[in-house]
All heavy atoms as TSV, in Angstrom:
chain	resi	resn	atom	element	x	y	z
A	1	MET	N	N	-66.398	151.435	-37.313
A	1	MET	CA	C	-66.296	152.472	-36.417
A	1	MET	C	C	-66.443	153.812	-37.293
A	1	MET	O	O	-65.750	153.940	-38.275
A	1	MET	CB	C	-64.975	152.478	-35.659
A	1	MET	CG	C	-64.800	153.590	-34.707
A	1	MET	SD	S	-63.132	153.506	-33.964
A	1	MET	CE	C	-63.483	153.314	-32.377
A	2	ALA	N	N	-67.226	154.783	-36.869
A	2	ALA	CA	C	-67.310	156.005	-37.586
A	2	ALA	C	C	-66.175	156.936	-37.260
A	2	ALA	O	O	-65.629	157.019	-36.193
A	2	ALA	CB	C	-68.689	156.717	-37.167
A	3	GLU	N	N	-65.768	157.579	-38.458
A	3	GLU	CA	C	-64.618	158.553	-38.213
A	3	GLU	C	C	-65.101	159.837	-37.695
A	3	GLU	O	O	-66.226	160.346	-38.184
A	3	GLU	CB	C	-63.951	158.682	-39.627
A	3	GLU	CG	C	-63.249	157.446	-40.068
A	3	GLU	CD	C	-62.543	157.724	-41.396
A	3	GLU	OE1	O	-62.227	158.858	-41.736
A	3	GLU	OE2	O	-62.299	156.727	-42.083
A	4	PRO	N	N	-64.385	160.519	-36.853
A	4	PRO	CA	C	-64.850	161.914	-36.496
A	4	PRO	C	C	-64.680	162.886	-37.570
A	4	PRO	O	O	-63.942	162.645	-38.586
A	4	PRO	CB	C	-63.878	162.196	-35.373
A	4	PRO	CG	C	-62.612	161.354	-35.577
A	4	PRO	CD	C	-63.219	160.034	-36.281
A	5	ASP	N	N	-65.598	163.918	-37.528
A	5	ASP	CA	C	-65.576	164.861	-38.602
A	5	ASP	C	C	-64.184	165.542	-38.603
A	5	ASP	O	O	-63.580	165.745	-37.575
A	5	ASP	CB	C	-66.563	165.942	-38.304
A	5	ASP	CG	C	-68.005	165.557	-38.768
A	5	ASP	OD1	O	-67.996	164.569	-39.535
A	5	ASP	OD2	O	-69.013	166.182	-38.311
A	6	ASN	N	N	-63.792	166.003	-39.790
A	6	ASN	CA	C	-62.661	166.611	-39.986
A	6	ASN	C	C	-62.619	168.006	-39.294
A	6	ASN	O	O	-63.714	168.610	-39.367
A	6	ASN	CB	C	-62.342	166.742	-41.510
A	6	ASN	CG	C	-61.037	167.436	-41.825
A	6	ASN	OD1	O	-60.346	168.058	-40.983
A	6	ASN	ND2	N	-60.592	167.257	-43.002
A	7	VAL	N	N	-61.698	168.445	-38.574
A	7	VAL	CA	C	-61.637	169.703	-37.900
A	7	VAL	C	C	-61.930	170.833	-38.838
A	7	VAL	O	O	-62.578	171.827	-38.554
A	7	VAL	CB	C	-60.389	169.898	-37.003
A	7	VAL	CG1	C	-60.347	171.304	-36.361
A	7	VAL	CG2	C	-60.166	168.813	-36.059
A	8	VAL	N	N	-61.240	170.784	-39.999
A	8	VAL	CA	C	-61.442	171.872	-40.964
A	8	VAL	C	C	-62.844	172.008	-41.390
A	8	VAL	O	O	-63.418	173.044	-41.469
A	8	VAL	CB	C	-60.460	171.605	-42.265
A	8	VAL	CG1	C	-60.784	172.588	-43.289
A	8	VAL	CG2	C	-59.013	171.593	-41.766
A	9	LEU	N	N	-63.533	170.858	-41.624
A	9	LEU	CA	C	-64.930	170.833	-42.102
A	9	LEU	C	C	-65.788	171.476	-40.913
A	9	LEU	O	O	-66.733	172.099	-41.262
A	9	LEU	CB	C	-65.463	169.474	-42.425
A	9	LEU	CG	C	-64.861	168.835	-43.676
A	9	LEU	CD1	C	-65.379	167.429	-43.854
A	9	LEU	CD2	C	-65.213	169.691	-44.897
A	10	GLN	N	N	-65.456	171.124	-39.751
A	10	GLN	CA	C	-66.252	171.691	-38.546
A	10	GLN	C	C	-66.176	173.186	-38.605
A	10	GLN	O	O	-67.142	173.889	-38.445
A	10	GLN	CB	C	-65.754	171.124	-37.249
A	10	GLN	CG	C	-66.111	169.699	-36.993
A	10	GLN	CD	C	-65.486	169.173	-35.726
A	10	GLN	OE1	O	-64.722	169.791	-35.042
A	10	GLN	NE2	N	-65.963	167.983	-35.359
A	11	HIS	N	N	-64.943	173.696	-38.824
A	11	HIS	CA	C	-64.721	175.120	-38.817
A	11	HIS	C	C	-65.379	175.807	-40.040
A	11	HIS	O	O	-65.974	176.899	-39.841
A	11	HIS	CB	C	-63.221	175.506	-38.790
A	11	HIS	CG	C	-62.470	175.254	-37.539
A	11	HIS	ND1	N	-62.804	176.103	-36.408
A	11	HIS	CD2	C	-61.580	174.439	-37.113
A	11	HIS	CE1	C	-62.075	175.724	-35.457
A	11	HIS	NE2	N	-61.279	174.740	-35.789
A	12	LEU	N	N	-65.389	175.204	-41.066
A	12	LEU	CA	C	-66.061	175.653	-42.299
A	12	LEU	C	C	-67.600	175.717	-42.063
A	12	LEU	O	O	-68.260	176.667	-42.461
A	12	LEU	CB	C	-65.709	174.875	-43.547
A	12	LEU	CG	C	-64.368	174.948	-44.129
A	12	LEU	CD1	C	-64.071	173.969	-45.241
A	12	LEU	CD2	C	-64.100	176.399	-44.580
A	13	ARG	N	N	-68.099	174.724	-41.438
A	13	ARG	CA	C	-69.608	174.770	-41.138
A	13	ARG	C	C	-69.965	175.825	-40.273
A	13	ARG	O	O	-70.934	176.526	-40.425
A	13	ARG	CB	C	-69.980	173.398	-40.515
A	13	ARG	CG	C	-70.034	172.208	-41.513
A	13	ARG	CD	C	-70.609	170.980	-40.891
A	13	ARG	NE	N	-70.365	169.830	-41.769
A	13	ARG	CZ	C	-69.532	168.886	-41.571
A	13	ARG	NH1	N	-68.888	168.802	-40.483
A	13	ARG	NH2	N	-69.401	167.865	-42.441
A	14	PHE	N	N	-69.115	176.089	-39.174
A	14	PHE	CA	C	-69.303	177.135	-38.305
A	14	PHE	C	C	-69.281	178.528	-38.961
A	14	PHE	O	O	-70.042	179.378	-38.749
A	14	PHE	CB	C	-68.298	177.101	-37.179
A	14	PHE	CG	C	-68.353	178.258	-36.143
A	14	PHE	CD1	C	-69.433	178.273	-35.152
A	14	PHE	CD2	C	-67.457	179.355	-36.155
A	14	PHE	CE1	C	-69.437	179.313	-34.260
A	14	PHE	CE2	C	-67.635	180.384	-35.303
A	14	PHE	CZ	C	-68.674	180.372	-34.319
A	15	ILE	N	N	-68.203	178.682	-39.899
A	15	ILE	CA	C	-68.129	179.875	-40.626
A	15	ILE	C	C	-69.291	180.126	-41.488
A	15	ILE	O	O	-69.856	181.239	-41.513
A	15	ILE	CB	C	-66.775	179.907	-41.444
A	15	ILE	CG1	C	-65.552	179.981	-40.493
A	15	ILE	CG2	C	-66.745	181.051	-42.443
A	15	ILE	CD1	C	-64.258	179.812	-41.115
A	16	ARG	N	N	-69.778	179.035	-42.126
A	16	ARG	CA	C	-70.940	179.175	-42.936
A	16	ARG	C	C	-72.207	179.580	-42.133
A	16	ARG	O	O	-72.957	180.392	-42.616
A	16	ARG	CB	C	-71.169	177.890	-43.653
A	16	ARG	CG	C	-72.471	177.747	-44.527
A	16	ARG	CD	C	-72.229	178.801	-45.616
A	16	ARG	NE	N	-73.432	178.907	-46.478
A	16	ARG	CZ	C	-73.443	178.673	-47.835
A	16	ARG	NH1	N	-72.343	178.420	-48.312
A	16	ARG	NH2	N	-74.571	178.762	-48.483
A	17	GLU	N	N	-72.386	179.056	-40.979
A	17	GLU	CA	C	-73.468	179.488	-40.153
A	17	GLU	C	C	-73.470	180.945	-39.745
A	17	GLU	O	O	-74.427	181.569	-39.777
A	17	GLU	CB	C	-73.536	178.548	-38.830
A	17	GLU	CG	C	-73.929	177.175	-39.054
A	17	GLU	CD	C	-73.798	176.318	-37.787
A	17	GLU	OE1	O	-73.520	176.800	-36.734
A	17	GLU	OE2	O	-73.942	175.029	-37.996
A	18	GLN	N	N	-72.216	181.338	-39.432
A	18	GLN	CA	C	-71.980	182.667	-39.067
A	18	GLN	C	C	-72.371	183.702	-40.249
A	18	GLN	O	O	-73.009	184.755	-40.120
A	18	GLN	CB	C	-70.600	183.033	-38.564
A	18	GLN	CG	C	-70.301	182.318	-37.221
A	18	GLN	CD	C	-71.303	182.635	-36.130
A	18	GLN	OE1	O	-71.472	183.824	-35.929
A	18	GLN	NE2	N	-71.864	181.770	-35.492
A	19	LEU	N	N	-71.887	183.277	-41.512
A	19	LEU	CA	C	-72.232	184.085	-42.603
A	19	LEU	C	C	-73.724	184.239	-42.935
A	19	LEU	O	O	-74.178	185.221	-43.313
A	19	LEU	CB	C	-71.411	183.511	-43.770
A	19	LEU	CG	C	-69.969	183.785	-43.838
A	19	LEU	CD1	C	-69.261	183.013	-45.025
A	19	LEU	CD2	C	-69.634	185.236	-44.066
A	20	ASP	N	N	-74.397	183.017	-42.698
A	20	ASP	CA	C	-75.814	182.993	-42.925
A	20	ASP	C	C	-76.534	183.981	-41.973
A	20	ASP	O	O	-77.404	184.669	-42.362
A	20	ASP	CB	C	-76.395	181.544	-42.759
A	20	ASP	CG	C	-75.983	180.646	-43.952
A	20	ASP	OD1	O	-75.605	181.099	-45.021
A	20	ASP	OD2	O	-76.079	179.390	-43.809
A	21	THR	N	N	-75.991	183.921	-40.696
A	21	THR	CA	C	-76.588	184.783	-39.639
A	21	THR	C	C	-76.439	186.302	-40.028
A	21	THR	O	O	-77.297	187.103	-39.982
A	21	THR	CB	C	-76.026	184.470	-38.370
A	21	THR	OG1	O	-76.295	183.135	-37.975
A	21	THR	CG2	C	-76.623	185.497	-37.254
A	22	LEU	N	N	-75.167	186.588	-40.417
A	22	LEU	CA	C	-74.880	187.991	-40.950
A	22	LEU	C	C	-75.653	188.333	-42.120
A	22	LEU	O	O	-76.180	189.547	-42.269
A	22	LEU	CB	C	-73.333	188.103	-41.173
A	22	LEU	CG	C	-72.468	188.160	-39.954
A	22	LEU	CD1	C	-70.966	188.121	-40.392
A	22	LEU	CD2	C	-72.717	189.283	-39.088
A	23	ASN	N	N	-75.740	187.546	-43.018
A	23	ASN	CA	C	-76.582	187.783	-44.253
A	23	ASN	C	C	-77.989	188.156	-43.918
A	23	ASN	O	O	-78.629	189.039	-44.455
A	23	ASN	CB	C	-76.462	186.645	-45.260
A	23	ASN	CG	C	-77.058	187.005	-46.561
A	23	ASN	OD1	O	-76.937	188.087	-47.024
A	23	ASN	ND2	N	-77.779	186.070	-47.119
A	24	ASN	N	N	-78.606	187.345	-42.984
A	24	ASN	CA	C	-79.971	187.471	-42.505
A	24	ASN	C	C	-80.116	188.913	-41.953
A	24	ASN	O	O	-81.097	189.650	-42.073
A	24	ASN	CB	C	-80.462	186.515	-41.669
A	24	ASN	CG	C	-80.696	185.155	-42.569
A	24	ASN	OD1	O	-80.885	185.111	-43.676
A	24	ASN	ND2	N	-80.584	184.033	-41.721
A	25	ARG	N	N	-79.174	189.320	-41.079
A	25	ARG	CA	C	-79.262	190.585	-40.460
A	25	ARG	C	C	-79.172	191.737	-41.375
A	25	ARG	O	O	-79.829	192.700	-41.206
A	25	ARG	CB	C	-78.080	190.713	-39.335
A	25	ARG	CG	C	-78.341	189.755	-38.118
A	25	ARG	CD	C	-77.273	189.975	-37.045
A	25	ARG	NE	N	-77.596	189.070	-35.989
A	25	ARG	CZ	C	-76.761	188.979	-34.944
A	25	ARG	NH1	N	-75.589	189.585	-34.911
A	25	ARG	NH2	N	-77.102	188.156	-33.947
A	26	VAL	N	N	-78.190	191.597	-42.350
A	26	VAL	CA	C	-78.064	192.631	-43.365
A	26	VAL	C	C	-79.410	192.773	-44.118
A	26	VAL	O	O	-79.899	193.867	-44.424
A	26	VAL	CB	C	-76.888	192.301	-44.288
A	26	VAL	CG1	C	-76.954	193.195	-45.525
A	26	VAL	CG2	C	-75.560	192.435	-43.506
A	27	LEU	N	N	-79.994	191.680	-44.467
A	27	LEU	CA	C	-81.255	191.701	-45.234
A	27	LEU	C	C	-82.394	192.370	-44.412
A	27	LEU	O	O	-83.200	193.051	-44.951
A	27	LEU	CB	C	-81.740	190.396	-45.633
A	27	LEU	CG	C	-80.891	189.645	-46.698
A	27	LEU	CD1	C	-81.290	188.213	-47.000
A	27	LEU	CD2	C	-80.912	190.357	-47.976
A	28	GLU	N	N	-82.277	192.201	-43.073
A	28	GLU	CA	C	-83.300	192.891	-42.232
A	28	GLU	C	C	-83.110	194.352	-42.015
A	28	GLU	O	O	-83.996	195.183	-42.081
A	28	GLU	CB	C	-83.286	192.250	-40.831
A	28	GLU	CG	C	-83.857	190.714	-40.820
A	28	GLU	CD	C	-83.624	190.160	-39.399
A	28	GLU	OE1	O	-83.170	190.933	-38.390
A	28	GLU	OE2	O	-83.956	189.006	-39.317
A	29	LEU	N	N	-81.680	194.746	-42.030
A	29	LEU	CA	C	-81.415	196.144	-41.868
A	29	LEU	C	C	-81.486	196.990	-43.058
A	29	LEU	O	O	-81.722	198.254	-43.053
A	29	LEU	CB	C	-79.976	196.166	-41.220
A	29	LEU	CG	C	-79.859	195.709	-39.855
A	29	LEU	CD1	C	-78.367	195.747	-39.510
A	29	LEU	CD2	C	-80.687	196.568	-38.852
A	30	THR	N	N	-81.308	196.382	-44.195
A	30	THR	CA	C	-81.357	197.183	-45.454
A	30	THR	C	C	-82.563	198.105	-45.642
A	30	THR	O	O	-82.460	199.216	-45.935
A	30	THR	CB	C	-81.157	196.298	-46.657
A	30	THR	OG1	O	-79.974	195.472	-46.554
A	30	THR	CG2	C	-81.142	197.052	-47.991
A	31	PRO	N	N	-83.807	197.547	-45.514
A	31	PRO	CA	C	-85.002	198.442	-45.645
A	31	PRO	C	C	-85.049	199.521	-44.590
A	31	PRO	O	O	-85.521	200.600	-44.872
A	31	PRO	CB	C	-86.139	197.488	-45.602
A	31	PRO	CG	C	-85.627	196.187	-45.368
A	31	PRO	CD	C	-84.195	196.094	-45.366
A	32	ARG	N	N	-84.547	199.147	-43.358
A	32	ARG	CA	C	-84.595	200.157	-42.296
A	32	ARG	C	C	-83.631	201.326	-42.576
A	32	ARG	O	O	-83.992	202.473	-42.266
A	32	ARG	CB	C	-84.283	199.436	-40.998
A	32	ARG	CG	C	-85.355	198.391	-40.613
A	32	ARG	CD	C	-84.913	197.726	-39.368
A	32	ARG	NE	N	-84.950	198.650	-38.187
A	32	ARG	CZ	C	-84.594	198.247	-36.914
A	32	ARG	NH1	N	-84.138	196.929	-36.792
A	32	ARG	NH2	N	-84.521	199.079	-35.970
A	33	VAL	N	N	-82.498	200.966	-43.103
A	33	VAL	CA	C	-81.497	202.091	-43.466
A	33	VAL	C	C	-82.104	202.953	-44.613
A	33	VAL	O	O	-81.929	204.169	-44.592
A	33	VAL	CB	C	-80.244	201.485	-43.770
A	33	VAL	CG1	C	-79.208	202.480	-44.462
A	33	VAL	CG2	C	-79.560	200.795	-42.533
A	34	GLY	N	N	-82.702	202.307	-45.498
A	34	GLY	CA	C	-83.404	202.975	-46.660
A	34	GLY	C	C	-84.436	203.985	-46.144
A	34	GLY	O	O	-84.524	205.141	-46.578
A	35	GLY	N	N	-85.242	203.462	-45.147
A	35	GLY	CA	C	-86.205	204.396	-44.546
A	35	GLY	C	C	-85.647	205.478	-43.908
A	35	GLY	O	O	-86.163	206.643	-43.896
A	36	LEU	N	N	-84.523	205.352	-43.220
A	36	LEU	CA	C	-83.862	206.447	-42.459
A	36	LEU	C	C	-83.317	207.460	-43.390
A	36	LEU	O	O	-83.375	208.657	-43.259
A	36	LEU	CB	C	-82.607	205.881	-41.683
A	36	LEU	CG	C	-82.976	205.108	-40.454
A	36	LEU	CD1	C	-81.811	204.549	-39.787
A	36	LEU	CD2	C	-83.759	206.024	-39.440
A	37	GLY	N	N	-82.863	207.073	-44.596
A	37	GLY	CA	C	-82.402	207.912	-45.670
A	37	GLY	C	C	-83.538	208.836	-46.217
A	37	GLY	O	O	-83.375	210.078	-46.292
A	38	VAL	N	N	-84.827	208.249	-46.364
A	38	VAL	CA	C	-85.859	209.044	-46.732
A	38	VAL	C	C	-86.263	210.087	-45.717
A	38	VAL	O	O	-86.572	211.217	-45.941
A	38	VAL	CB	C	-87.120	208.123	-46.987
A	38	VAL	CG1	C	-88.398	208.901	-47.146
A	38	VAL	CG2	C	-86.760	207.257	-48.168
A	39	GLN	N	N	-86.164	209.633	-44.329
A	39	GLN	CA	C	-86.566	210.537	-43.337
A	39	GLN	C	C	-85.542	211.696	-43.232
A	39	GLN	O	O	-85.965	212.852	-42.997
A	39	GLN	CB	C	-86.586	209.782	-41.956
A	39	GLN	CG	C	-87.801	208.944	-41.840
A	39	GLN	CD	C	-87.743	208.179	-40.544
A	39	GLN	OE1	O	-86.998	208.285	-39.695
A	39	GLN	NE2	N	-88.833	207.341	-40.315
A	40	VAL	N	N	-84.320	211.354	-43.427
A	40	VAL	CA	C	-83.256	212.440	-43.335
A	40	VAL	C	C	-83.506	213.514	-44.500
A	40	VAL	O	O	-83.340	214.699	-44.346
A	40	VAL	CB	C	-81.888	211.914	-43.393
A	40	VAL	CG1	C	-80.785	212.956	-43.680
A	40	VAL	CG2	C	-81.455	211.155	-42.197
A	41	ALA	N	N	-83.865	212.908	-45.722
A	41	ALA	CA	C	-84.168	213.823	-46.859
A	41	ALA	C	C	-85.349	214.644	-46.591
A	41	ALA	O	O	-85.275	215.910	-46.789
A	41	ALA	CB	C	-84.390	212.980	-48.030
A	42	ASN	N	N	-86.381	214.125	-45.985
A	42	ASN	CA	C	-87.538	214.932	-45.608
A	42	ASN	C	C	-87.243	216.036	-44.554
A	42	ASN	O	O	-87.690	217.174	-44.725
A	42	ASN	CB	C	-88.656	214.083	-44.988
A	42	ASN	CG	C	-89.226	213.162	-46.139
A	42	ASN	OD1	O	-89.229	213.553	-47.348
A	42	ASN	ND2	N	-89.840	212.092	-45.762
A	43	ILE	N	N	-86.369	215.700	-43.638
A	43	ILE	CA	C	-85.988	216.713	-42.659
A	43	ILE	C	C	-85.224	217.796	-43.331
A	43	ILE	O	O	-85.381	219.036	-42.887
A	43	ILE	CB	C	-85.195	215.907	-41.442
A	43	ILE	CG1	C	-86.202	215.083	-40.633
A	43	ILE	CG2	C	-84.483	217.053	-40.571
A	43	ILE	CD1	C	-85.522	214.342	-39.657
A	44	SER	N	N	-84.383	217.454	-44.165
A	44	SER	CA	C	-83.483	218.463	-44.822
A	44	SER	C	C	-84.441	219.428	-45.648
A	44	SER	O	O	-84.132	220.598	-45.643
A	44	SER	CB	C	-82.547	217.741	-45.812
A	44	SER	OG	O	-81.796	218.738	-46.534
A	45	VAL	N	N	-85.353	218.891	-46.289
A	45	VAL	CA	C	-86.330	219.728	-47.084
A	45	VAL	C	C	-87.020	220.710	-46.038
A	45	VAL	O	O	-87.203	221.878	-46.329
A	45	VAL	CB	C	-87.328	218.939	-47.871
A	45	VAL	CG1	C	-88.484	219.762	-48.397
A	45	VAL	CG2	C	-86.675	218.206	-48.961
A	46	ARG	N	N	-87.505	220.176	-44.936
A	46	ARG	CA	C	-88.189	221.102	-43.989
A	46	ARG	C	C	-87.261	222.089	-43.451
A	46	ARG	O	O	-87.679	223.262	-43.263
A	46	ARG	CB	C	-88.691	220.220	-42.866
A	46	ARG	CG	C	-89.871	219.219	-43.260
A	46	ARG	CD	C	-90.455	218.459	-42.146
A	46	ARG	NE	N	-91.127	219.290	-41.280
A	46	ARG	CZ	C	-91.587	218.893	-40.065
A	46	ARG	NH1	N	-91.351	217.731	-39.674
A	46	ARG	NH2	N	-92.228	219.819	-39.311
A	47	ILE	N	N	-86.046	221.862	-43.082
A	47	ILE	CA	C	-85.084	222.812	-42.703
A	47	ILE	C	C	-84.817	223.925	-43.691
A	47	ILE	O	O	-84.749	225.098	-43.383
A	47	ILE	CB	C	-83.742	222.212	-42.219
A	47	ILE	CG1	C	-84.030	221.313	-40.980
A	47	ILE	CG2	C	-82.645	223.119	-42.089
A	47	ILE	CD1	C	-82.743	220.393	-40.630
A	48	ASP	N	N	-84.766	223.495	-45.004
A	48	ASP	CA	C	-84.586	224.429	-46.027
A	48	ASP	C	C	-85.792	225.357	-46.117
A	48	ASP	O	O	-85.648	226.642	-46.353
A	48	ASP	CB	C	-84.377	223.843	-47.432
A	48	ASP	CG	C	-83.015	223.041	-47.511
A	48	ASP	OD1	O	-82.129	223.460	-46.710
A	48	ASP	OD2	O	-82.928	222.237	-48.424
A	49	ARG	N	N	-87.023	224.851	-45.922
A	49	ARG	CA	C	-88.205	225.711	-45.976
A	49	ARG	C	C	-88.193	226.714	-44.738
A	49	ARG	O	O	-88.489	227.841	-44.851
A	49	ARG	CB	C	-89.391	224.862	-45.933
A	49	ARG	CG	C	-89.703	224.188	-47.184
A	49	ARG	CD	C	-90.994	223.376	-47.121
A	49	ARG	NE	N	-91.167	222.422	-48.128
A	49	ARG	CZ	C	-91.858	221.343	-48.225
A	49	ARG	NH1	N	-92.630	221.077	-47.189
A	49	ARG	NH2	N	-92.041	220.600	-49.165
A	50	ILE	N	N	-87.775	226.231	-43.509
A	50	ILE	CA	C	-87.745	227.021	-42.351
A	50	ILE	C	C	-86.765	228.067	-42.570
A	50	ILE	O	O	-86.978	229.402	-42.191
A	50	ILE	CB	C	-87.496	226.159	-41.143
A	50	ILE	CG1	C	-88.632	225.315	-40.761
A	50	ILE	CG2	C	-87.110	227.111	-39.967
A	50	ILE	CD1	C	-88.345	224.223	-39.775
A	51	ASP	N	N	-85.664	227.854	-43.179
A	51	ASP	CA	C	-84.597	228.860	-43.403
A	51	ASP	C	C	-85.046	229.860	-44.391
A	51	ASP	O	O	-84.778	231.106	-44.090
A	51	ASP	CB	C	-83.363	228.094	-44.004
A	51	ASP	CG	C	-82.124	229.034	-44.187
A	51	ASP	OD1	O	-81.862	229.721	-43.070
A	51	ASP	OD2	O	-81.437	229.066	-45.294
A	52	ALA	N	N	-85.786	229.475	-45.403
A	52	ALA	CA	C	-86.351	230.509	-46.361
A	52	ALA	C	C	-87.332	231.325	-45.613
A	52	ALA	O	O	-87.371	232.619	-45.832
A	52	ALA	CB	C	-86.978	229.825	-47.528
A	53	ARG	N	N	-88.184	230.776	-44.846
A	53	ARG	CA	C	-89.214	231.565	-44.066
A	53	ARG	C	C	-88.545	232.550	-43.104
A	53	ARG	O	O	-88.954	233.638	-42.947
A	53	ARG	CB	C	-90.165	230.636	-43.356
A	53	ARG	CG	C	-91.041	229.855	-44.282
A	53	ARG	CD	C	-91.916	228.868	-43.567
A	53	ARG	NE	N	-92.919	229.661	-42.725
A	53	ARG	CZ	C	-93.674	229.006	-41.841
A	53	ARG	NH1	N	-93.589	227.703	-41.619
A	53	ARG	NH2	N	-94.510	229.745	-41.157
A	54	LEU	N	N	-87.520	232.061	-42.439
A	54	LEU	CA	C	-86.764	232.935	-41.555
A	54	LEU	C	C	-86.081	234.117	-42.246
A	54	LEU	O	O	-86.206	235.241	-41.732
A	54	LEU	CB	C	-85.720	232.114	-40.689
A	54	LEU	CG	C	-84.912	232.888	-39.685
A	54	LEU	CD1	C	-85.802	233.410	-38.653
A	54	LEU	CD2	C	-83.834	231.915	-39.166
A	55	ASP	N	N	-85.544	233.864	-43.313
A	55	ASP	CA	C	-85.034	234.940	-44.191
A	55	ASP	C	C	-86.052	236.026	-44.622
A	55	ASP	O	O	-85.816	237.140	-44.442
A	55	ASP	CB	C	-84.454	234.447	-45.431
A	55	ASP	CG	C	-83.060	233.694	-45.216
A	55	ASP	OD1	O	-82.335	233.893	-44.178
A	55	ASP	OD2	O	-82.604	232.963	-46.215
A	56	ARG	N	N	-87.240	235.566	-44.908
A	56	ARG	CA	C	-88.385	236.482	-45.208
A	56	ARG	C	C	-88.808	237.275	-43.936
A	56	ARG	O	O	-89.020	238.493	-44.044
A	56	ARG	CB	C	-89.593	235.737	-45.742
A	56	ARG	CG	C	-89.321	235.314	-47.230
A	56	ARG	CD	C	-90.615	234.888	-47.947
A	56	ARG	NE	N	-91.468	233.928	-47.128
A	56	ARG	CZ	C	-91.376	232.531	-47.289
A	56	ARG	NH1	N	-90.493	232.111	-48.115
A	56	ARG	NH2	N	-92.297	231.823	-46.647
A	57	VAL	N	N	-88.870	236.601	-42.794
A	57	VAL	CA	C	-89.259	237.342	-41.602
A	57	VAL	C	C	-88.120	238.425	-41.226
A	57	VAL	O	O	-88.392	239.587	-40.827
A	57	VAL	CB	C	-89.464	236.377	-40.394
A	57	VAL	CG1	C	-89.562	236.996	-39.154
A	57	VAL	CG2	C	-90.645	235.484	-40.677
A	58	GLU	N	N	-86.882	238.000	-41.252
A	58	GLU	CA	C	-85.768	238.994	-41.045
A	58	GLU	C	C	-85.834	240.072	-41.918
A	58	GLU	O	O	-85.600	241.302	-41.527
A	58	GLU	CB	C	-84.462	238.202	-41.083
A	58	GLU	CG	C	-84.261	237.339	-39.961
A	58	GLU	CD	C	-82.942	236.522	-39.957
A	58	GLU	OE1	O	-82.460	236.267	-41.247
A	58	GLU	OE2	O	-82.405	236.009	-38.974
A	59	GLN	N	N	-86.134	239.941	-43.264
A	59	GLN	CA	C	-86.296	241.001	-44.253
A	59	GLN	C	C	-87.392	242.005	-43.773
A	59	GLN	O	O	-87.282	243.215	-43.850
A	59	GLN	CB	C	-86.475	240.481	-45.598
A	59	GLN	CG	C	-85.188	239.883	-46.233
A	59	GLN	CD	C	-85.574	239.298	-47.628
A	59	GLN	OE1	O	-86.683	239.261	-48.079
A	59	GLN	NE2	N	-84.477	238.631	-48.144
A	60	ARG	N	N	-88.503	241.336	-43.420
A	60	ARG	CA	C	-89.704	242.254	-43.034
A	60	ARG	C	C	-89.391	243.111	-41.744
A	60	ARG	O	O	-89.811	244.215	-41.808
A	60	ARG	CB	C	-90.920	241.337	-42.784
A	60	ARG	CG	C	-91.520	240.814	-44.025
A	60	ARG	CD	C	-92.706	240.041	-43.684
A	60	ARG	NE	N	-93.359	239.376	-44.923
A	60	ARG	CZ	C	-94.434	238.603	-44.913
A	60	ARG	NH1	N	-94.984	238.292	-43.747
A	60	ARG	NH2	N	-94.845	238.165	-46.058
A	61	ILE	N	N	-88.712	242.517	-40.930
A	61	ILE	CA	C	-88.513	243.395	-39.650
A	61	ILE	C	C	-87.190	244.188	-39.712
A	61	ILE	O	O	-86.857	244.880	-38.750
A	61	ILE	CB	C	-88.496	242.536	-38.459
A	61	ILE	CG1	C	-87.385	241.421	-38.358
A	61	ILE	CG2	C	-89.839	241.875	-38.156
A	61	ILE	CD1	C	-87.363	240.627	-37.089
A	62	GLY	N	N	-86.542	244.101	-40.944
A	62	GLY	CA	C	-85.347	244.915	-41.105
A	62	GLY	C	C	-84.086	244.374	-40.557
A	62	GLY	O	O	-83.152	245.246	-40.272
A	63	LEU	N	N	-83.984	243.175	-40.170
A	63	LEU	CA	C	-82.699	242.692	-39.673
A	63	LEU	C	C	-81.667	242.417	-40.639
A	63	LEU	O	O	-80.514	242.483	-40.470
A	63	LEU	CB	C	-82.950	241.400	-38.845
A	63	LEU	CG	C	-83.821	241.518	-37.514
A	63	LEU	CD1	C	-83.954	240.139	-36.954
A	63	LEU	CD2	C	-83.104	242.405	-36.567
A	64	ILE	N	N	-82.183	242.167	-41.969
A	64	ILE	CA	C	-81.266	242.003	-43.078
A	64	ILE	C	C	-81.760	242.761	-44.208
A	64	ILE	O	O	-83.033	243.077	-44.333
A	64	ILE	CB	C	-81.044	240.502	-43.451
A	64	ILE	CG1	C	-82.366	239.847	-43.759
A	64	ILE	CG2	C	-80.283	239.742	-42.406
A	64	ILE	CD1	C	-82.267	238.386	-44.329
A	65	GLU	N	N	-80.980	243.083	-45.209
A	65	GLU	CA	C	-81.330	243.856	-46.321
A	65	GLU	C	C	-81.855	242.888	-47.468
A	65	GLU	O	O	-81.278	241.790	-47.492
A	65	GLU	CB	C	-80.271	244.667	-46.872
A	65	GLU	CG	C	-79.917	245.833	-45.975
A	65	GLU	CD	C	-78.820	246.740	-46.548
A	65	GLU	OE1	O	-78.568	246.742	-47.670
A	65	GLU	OE2	O	-78.134	247.432	-45.700
A	66	ALA	N	N	-82.851	243.316	-48.196
A	66	ALA	CA	C	-83.277	242.371	-49.341
A	66	ALA	C	C	-82.344	242.165	-50.427
A	66	ALA	O	O	-81.375	242.757	-50.724
A	66	ALA	CB	C	-84.546	243.014	-49.836
C-alpha cells in the first residue's frame, strides 16, 4: 500500500511553485521597469529644456530681469 505524501512536503511543493511563479513575474517586470526609468529621465531632460526656454522668453518680454 502506498503511503500518502507528507503534509509538510505538500506545503513545501506548493510554496516552491508559488516562488517560481513570483520569480518569473519579477524577471518579466525587470526590463519594463528599467524602460520606465529611461523614459522618466528623458521627460526630465525635456522639462529642463522647456524651463530654460521659458526663462529666455520671459527675459525677452521683460517679465523677469536677466
